[in-house]
C-alpha positions, 0 to 999 in steps of 0.5 A, a space after each residue: 500500500 502506498 504511504 500516500 493513500 491517506 493523503 490528497 495528491 495535489 501535484 496538479 496544483 503549483 506549490 505557489 497556488 496552494 500556499 497563496 490560497 491557504 494563506 488567503 483562506 486563513 484568518 488572524 487569531 489572538 495577537 495575530 490581529 496586530 500583524 494582519 493585513 487583508 491583502 492577498 499574499 504577495 510574490 515577495 511574501 510567498 518567497 520569504 515564506 518559502 525560505 522560512 517554511 521549507 524543510 527537507 520533504 515538506 513545506 509547513 506553514 504555521 502563522 504567517 503575518 498573523 494568519 493561522 495558516 497551519 498548512 503542510 505540503 508533503 513532497 515525494 521527491 522520488 515520484 515528483 509529487 506533493 500531497 496534503 492531509 485530508 484535514 486542515 488543522 484549525 480550519 473546516 472541511 469546507 475551507 479545505 473544499 474551497 482550497 482544493 476547488 480553487 486549486 483546480 482539484 476536481 471532486 474535492 469532497 469525494 477526494 477528501 472522503 476517499 483519503 479519510 477512508 484510506 486513513 481509517 483502513 490504515 488505522 484498523 490495520 495497525 490495530 489488528 497488527 497489535 
């Protein structure tokens, strides 16, 4: 079984579009209100964010300019693909559907459901292995 079955393949969408869309759909919380700007993510902010948030095989955004983004893109360099989890921390399923739709992923709700089902199968298999 592929280790990515419980993830959503977003390889058809550019990293830039994913990051900018995640940023746009995120809201400020707490002290983030002091850093918040309602403007969309600029190209300069995107490049700055990539420098700070890119790790070995993932891009992980936490808070960006006061917005609680909490978004991770996992990369499989062997397959030249990238993935996200079917849950978006501190965001709703509807937020994830909007993100996927804006990024051109067809049948977003079905894609999320299928990833959840694979995740449940993996959890059951792990329990049975105990």
